[in-house]
N, C-alpha and C positions, 0 to 999 in steps of 0.2 A: 683692829681686826677682832680682838676679843670682845669689844663692845658690840660689833655686828653679829657675832655668833650668839651672843646672849639674846639679841633681839629676835633671832629666828625661832619659830615655834618648835616645840619638842616633837619627837616621833609619836609619842602617845597622843598628842593633840591632833597631829595630822591623821592618824588612824581613826580617831574619834570623829573627825570631820568627814572623812571618807565613808565611814559607816553611816553617818547621818544622811549623807547625800544618796548612798545606795538604798537606804531604807525609804527615803522620799521617792526615788525613782521607781522602786518596787510598788509603792503605794499608788503612784500615778498610773503605772502600767496596769495594776489591778483594777483601778477605777475605770480606765479606758476599756479594758476587756469586758467589764461588767455592764457598762453603760453604752458603749459604741458598738453597733453591729459589725460583724466580720467583714462584710462587703464594703462598708464605709471605711474600716481600718485599712483594708487593702488598697482602696482608692487613694486615701491620704498618703499611704506609704509610696505608692507608685508616683504620685505627683511630687512628693518630696524628692524622690530619686531622680525624676526628670529635671526638676529644678536644680538639683545639685550637679547633675551631669551637664546641664546646659551652661552653667557658670564656671564649673571647675574642670570639665573634660575638654581636651583640645582635639579629640578625634571625632570623625564622622563616619557612619557606616551606611553603605549602599546594600540593600537586600535585593538579590536577583533570583526570583523563583523560576522553576522550570515551566510553569504554565502562566499564560497571560491572556485574559479575556477569552476564555474557553478554547484556547489554542496553545500551540507551543510558543514559548518565549524565545524569540530569535536572539535576544541579547544573551540568554543562557546558553543557547547552542553555539553562538560565536565564542563565548568564553571557554566552552568545552573544547573547541578546536584550537584556540589561541594559547591557552595556558600550558598544555604539554610542551609547547615549543620554547618556553622560558624557564622550565624546571632546572634549577641549578643546585650547587652544593649546599645552599642554605635550606633547601626543602627537607623536611624531616621524613617524608615517605613518597613513594611513587608506585603507580600501578603499571605493570608491563605485561605484554602478551603478544601472541601471534593470531592471525586469522588465516583462512584457507588460501588467500592470495599472497601471503607473505613468503619471502625467501628465508628459509630457516638459517641460512648462512649470514644473514644481515642482522644488525642489532634489533631487538624487539621494539615494538611500537609502544608509545607511552600514553598513559591516561591518568586522570586525577582520582585518587582514592578519597573516601569520605574522611573528614577531619584532618586532611592534609593542609599545610600552610605553605603558600607560595608567595615570594616577595618579587615585586617588579619595580624597576626604576624607569620612569618616563618623564622627560622634560624637567628634570630636577626634582621630581616628586618620588617619595618612597611609598609604595602601595602594597598592601598585604591582602592576599586572597585566601579564603578557606571555603571548603565544600561541606555542607551539612545535609543530613537526611533524617526525615521524621517518618516513622512507620504509621501508616493509616490504620484506622480501626476496622475498616471494611476490607475483607479479604480480596475482593475483586478489583480493588483500586491499587495501583502501584504506589510505592513510597514517595513522599513529597520531598523533592530535593531543591536546594537553593544555595547560591553563593553569597558570602559576606565579603564585601570589598571595603577595607578600612583605609582612610586617608586623614590628613589634617583638615580641620574645618576651613582653613584658609585656602585649601586646594580643591574644595568641593566644586566650584564653578568650572575650573579647568578640567577636572575629571569628566564632568558632564559634557562640556563643549568640545574637548579635544581627545581625551583618552578613550571614551566609549566609541566614537566614530573610527578611531584608529584600530581598535579591536575588530570592529565589524568589517572594515576594509581588509585587514590582514587575514581574517578567517575566510572571507570570500576568495581571496587569492590562493589560500591553501587548498580549499575545496576544489577550485577550478583546476588545480594541478594534480589532484588525486586521480589515480587510475582505477581505484576500487569502485565498483558499481554494486549497490545493494538492492536486493529485492525484498519487499516486506509482505508478510502475511498477517492477517488479523486474528489474534487470539481472543475469542469471544469470552472465554472463562476469566481472563485477566483484564479484558477491556483495553487491550493495547496492541500496537503493531510490533511484530517481532522481525528483526532484520537478519538476512543471511547474505553472504557474498554471492553475487551473480556472475558466473563464469562460463556461460554458454558460448561455444565457439562459433555459432551461426552468425553470419553477416549477410548484407545484401549481395555480396559477391558470390556467396555459396548458395543463394536461394534459387531453386529451380522453378522458374516461372517465366511467363512471356516477357521479353525485354521491354516492350512498350508499357506494360503494366508496372514493371519494376521502376522504370524511369518516371512514370507518373507519380508513384508513391514517394519517391525521393524528392521530386520537385515540389510536391504538395507539402511535405514536411519542412523543406527549406523555406518555402514561402511563408508557412505559418510562423516559423521562428523569427523571420525578419519583419513581420507585420504587427508588432506590438502597438505602434502608434496608430495604425489603421483601425485596430479593434477598439482602441480608446475613442477615436473620433466618431465611430459609428455607434458607440454605446453598447458594445458587446464584451463579455468576459473573454479574456485571452486564453481560449481553449479550443480544441478541435476534437472531433469524434470519428472513430473508425468503426464500421460495422462489417465484419468479415464473415462471409459464408465460405466454408473451406472443406476440403476433403482430407486435410492433414493439419499439423500444428506448426508448420514452419514459419508462417507469417507472424504469429504472436511472439515467437522467440526472437525474430529479427527486430520487430518494432520495439521490444523491450530491451534491446541491446544497442540502440542507435544513439542514445543521448543520456546525459546525467539529469535531465529535467524530470519533472513529476509526471509519471505515466501510471495510469490506473487500468488494470486488466481484469475484465470479468469474463471468464471462460464459460462456454456453453450456457449462455444466459437462458436458453429455452429449457434447460434441464435443471438449473440450480434452484429455480422457484417457479411456481405456477402463476404468480401474479403478473408475469410478463406475457402470458398467453393472450391470444386475441379474444377480446370480450364479446365479439359478435358471434362467435361459435359456441354452440351449446356444449355445456360440460356435463358428461354422463354422471359425474358424482356430485352434482351441484346440491342435491337434496341432502346427501350425507355431510357435505362441507358446511351447509347451513346449520345442520343439527350440531355438528362439532363446534361451530361458532357460538351457538347458544349455550352449550355446555361449558365453555371456557369461563373460568372464574374471573370475577371483576378484578382489575388491576394487573392481570397477566399480560405481558407484552405480546401482541399478535405477531411480531416479527416484521419481515419486509412486506410492504404494501406497494401497489403500483403508484399511488400518489406520492408515497415517500421516496420511491426510486426516481420518479420524474423530478421531484423537488431537489433531490440530491444532484442529478446530472444536469438539470437545466433550470433550477429554481434559485432561490436566494442563496442557498448553501453553495451552489456552484460558483458564486461570485466571490467567495471567501478564498482568495488565492488567485494565481494566474499562471500562465505558461504550462497548461496541463494538456496532456494527450490521453484521451480515454478510449479504450478499445473494448468492443464487445465481439465475441465470436459465437457462432451458431452453425449447426448443420441443418437447421430447419427454420429458415427465415419466415416461411409461411405461417408458423405458429405464433410469431411475435405480434403483439398488439401494435396497431398502426400509430399509436401515440409515441412509441419508441422510435419509429422509422421516419417520421415526418421531416420535411426539409427544415433546416435550422437546428434540429436536434441531432441527427446523424448527418455529418457533413460529407463523409466519404463512405461509399459502399464498395467493397472489394470482394469479387467472386474468385475464390481459389478453387479452380476446377481440377480436372484430371490432368495427368501428365501429357505434355505436348512434345513434338519432336525437338523444339528448342529447349524445353526443360530437360529432356533426356540427354541432349548434347552437353548441357551444363553439368549434369550429374556425372556423365562419363569423364568430363574434364577434371572434376573435383575428386572422383573416387579412383579413376584409372590413370589419370594424367595424359589422356589422349584427346585430340580434337577431331579426328576423322579416322574412319576405317571402312573397309569394304562391306562390313556387316551393318553399317549404319542405315543404308537404304532399306534393307529388309526390316530392321527394327522400327524405322519411321512408319512404314506401311502398317505394321502390326499395331503400333500405338494409335494410329489414326482410326483403325477399325474397331478397337475395343477400349473400354474404360479401365484405366489402370492409374493408381495414385503414384505420385513421386516417391512416397515412402516404400511402396512395393518394388519400384524400379531400383531404388537405392539398396534395398535389402538383397536383391539379386546381384548387384554389382559388387557387393562386399564378400561374395562367396570365395573369390580367388583374387590374388594379386596379379595374376596373368591376364592381361586385357582380353586375349582371344577366348580363354576359358570362361571368363565372366560374361562376355557378350554372347557366347554360345548358350550358356546357362540362362541368360535373359530371354533369348529367342525361344528356348524350350518352354520356359515359364509362360511366355506370352501365347505360344501356340496352345499350350494346355489350358490356359485361361480362356482363350478364344473358343476352344472346343467345348469347354464346360458351359460357356455362355450360350453357344449354339444349341447344345443338348438341352439346357434349361429352357431356352426359347421354344425348342421343338416340343418338349414335354408340356410347356404351358399352352402351346397351340393345340396339341392333342387333347389336353384337358379341357380347353375351351370348346373344342369341337364336340367332345363327349357331353359336356354340359349343355351345349346347344341341342344335340340329338336327344338328350334326356328331357330337355324342356319341350322339344317338339313332340316327343312321345307322350309327355304328360298332357300337352294340349290336345293331342289326338284322342287320348283316353278320356279326357274331360268332355270333348265333343261327342265321343261315342256314347258315353254315359248320359249325356244330355239328350241325344237323339233317342236312345232307348227309353228314357223317362217320358219323352213326349209320345212315343209310340204306345207305351203302356197306358198313358192317360187316355189316348184316343180309343184304345181297346176297351178300357173300362167304361168310357162314355157310351 
């Protein structure tokens, strides 16, 4: 043992050797920094790191970003739905909250916070999830989010072949059972869609319209949902278009509450932009618009164009996705360009006219809880003789909870409206007669002046 201790180098020798090695390392590093460019050094470092990780690391990482090929990454959305259901005691944080549709007496809903770590056990594999977020440099773009899924290298193939399909299937089942319906509006400043809970109580049952038209709409929607294979066989995108000419807004509320499928609503398309107006009709401000177009700086987005709108609703972009219902509403169908209304682009045209006797009876059943009354006959006759919207009728029925009082108020309102319409028609007729008389007198005066002129000419001759 003593002999072995004597053969070991002394502490001073070890320190001297370490100093020599350190000096040599510093010399090599100085030479590399002086002679090798920074980009080359970074490249060599990254390759050495990858080589070391490949041989010495036993983990593999899947990166799942929120965007994929210029669209939403459905794998990311599925993970957002699935992961809150497996949050357990091992998770270091959790995001909780309520929305407008939640019951405050029930436990809050869960979500995944940034930098949270979630562990999942599947088919004997231990899988670790984490959510990250990177702030974008452009203020009009949302932060970039992505999931990291870490597993053993030996489990990589099983994760791809079995675990990911399981997540997608589970997420679809969760969404199908969800009772919350969201409506999205586009925030142009942030270039993103903002959701809010859609809770409008209107249904097809409460819609005041002709029973035949209501049945037609319901059957058309049911047929569309069931004909996915038909659309594929004929080479058309799985979507349908509704163009509604209306006197009120009930139809759009009902259509947007019928299903959890993708529904796009463009209200008052004749007012939202001038590009949808009929191109065959002369535009009074065409010269001013052309001048404004010339003054627009190069590179400035011109906004919505008719060709862009047509390409969106019926061009290549319309084929990116399926099972869509697109609704246009307007009060002035005659203003729209024929390209928007042609067959194959607008599949269903629905006219929402004025209130009918059948519509009134539906409103009376919904608002007053009655299906018949002695006053119904009088109200039916008044509704047939004047133009009144379902919204006006409903407003009168809300005046009182007493059916008789509400119906009497509606009769008074309809009589007053009928009288106003008749007086307006009489005034218009009188005005028209006066205009005709004025025009006749103008013609007589012109003829008299012409005769006098001819007489004067004869006299001078």
